[in-house]
N, C-alpha and C positions, 0 to 999 in steps of 0.2 A: 553380537555386541554392536553398540553404537561406535561410529567412526566420527561422527558430528559431535557427539557429547564428550569426547575425550579431550578435546582442545579447550583451553580456557578462553574466555572472552577478554580481550585486551580493552582497558578503559583508558581512552586519550585524555590529554590534559584538558581542564575546563570540565570535565564530567564527574559528578559524584555518584557514587552507588551506595545505598543505605539498605541494610536488611534488619527487619524488626517484626515479629509476630507473624512470621511465614508471608510476608508481603515485601518484595523487592521494589524499591524506587530508584529510579534513574532521572538524575536532573543535569541539565545542560543548558547551553546558551539559547536553544530554540525552546525549550518548555521542559516538562516534567511528565513522566510516564511511570505507571506502577503495575505490577503483576502480582497477583495472588498464587502462592506456590502451594503444590499438592504434597501430601504427605509421602509420596513415593520417591522424591528425590531431595537431596541436601545440597544447600548452595553455600559457598564460602567465598567472601570477599577479602582479598589479602594482596599486598603490594601491586596495585593497579591493574589486578587481574580478578575476573569472577570465574570461579570453578564449579561445575555441576557434578555431582555423584549419585549414582542410584543407591537407593537404600536397601535393596534386595536384589535377587537374581531372577524374580518373576517376570513375565512378559510384559506386565503394565508398567513396572519401574524401569525397564530397559527402553520402551518406547517413549515415556515421557522424559527420560535422560536427555535425548538428542533434542526432542522437541522445546524443553525448557531452555535449553542452551541457546537454541536458535531463535526463540522469543526474546531473551535477554539480549543477544547480539543485535537484533533488529531494534531494540529499545535504545541500546546505546549508539547504534549509527543514526537512528532518528533523532535524538536530541542534541547530537553534534553536528550532523549534515543535514539531516532531513531526507524525505523521499520526494519523488515526483513521477508523474505519468503525462506524457504528451500524447495529444490525440489530434487528428486530422479529420475534417470535414469534407465530403467530397460530393458533388451534385450541384446543378444548377439551382440557384436560389437558396442553397442551404448555407446557414450561417449562425455564428454564435456571438453573443455579447453578455457582458457582465451589467448589471443594472442594480445598483444597491446591494442587497444581499441575495440577490437571485441571478442564476444564469439562465438567460432566454435563449433558447433554440428554436430556428426555424427550420424544419427537416421535411418539408414538403407536404405537411397536413394542413387541413383547413384553419388549424389554431395554432399559436405559438406554445411553445412548452417552456413553463417557469419552474426551474428545479432549486430549491431553496439551498444555499451553501449551508453544509453543517458546521457546527462551532469546532475549531481544531484544523480547519481544511481552508487553504487559499486557492481560489481559482481565478486564472487569469487568461486574456485572449489578446494576443499580439496582433493578429490579424483575425477577420472575421472567419477563416476556415480552419483557426487552430485554436486548441484548448490546452491549458497546462494545469494540472491538479497537484498542489503541493502540500505537504503536512508533515507532521512528526510521526504519527502512527502509520506504519506500513499496512495494516490491514485495512484502516479507514480509508488511505488514500486509494487502494486498490478496488475497494467496495464502491466508492463514489465514482471513480471512472468506470467501472462495471455498470453501474447504474445508468450513466450517461450514454454509454454506449448501447444500452438495451433499448433505447428510446427508438433508434433506427440503426441497427447493425449492417455491416457491410454487405450488399448483395453480389452474387458472384458474376453477373453478366456484364455490368458496367462499372461495378465497384463503388455505388452511390451508397453513402451513409456514413456512420461515425466509425472510426478506426483507430487502433493504437498506431504510434508512429512508426514503430517497429514491426508491426503485424504484417504479414504477406498474405494478400488475398489471392486465392486460387481462382482463376478467371475460366469461365466456360465459355464455349462457342456457342454462337447464337443460332437461330433456325437458317435452315438453308432451304434454296428454291429448288 
């Protein structure tokens, strides 16, 4: 039995949740998101809460119960406060800058890397060694941050590369004489 699905999703002031034709739409001050619902769960919107119930007792209904509740909660948080990922760049000559609608990365390769910023995502660089990815959709923010990190992940000897701000790099000892 799901422990996540049991709890209703609170809807803060300024956020509207509408349900029609098996599609739930959440609209807030930062934007609008929608989610197509499966036939395994039932969603009810009442008195500033969204409740999710499984339609059966089979395994699929029980697994989608908690998943659907979690996705709706992420949508409500996204349109009201938004999501962000902070990243740091470590290494001599490694830097990042936003030029127009592209993120330009210099990561020790012979060429610079131009990453086109997707729609719905805002990327900012306060310093040349820090990147902040912000957006409404939690999945999209995480995906963009993972794609940027994949260009040069942190290596374990000197810690050079792109890493999340809260990520801990396990360092290895170098060669001994």
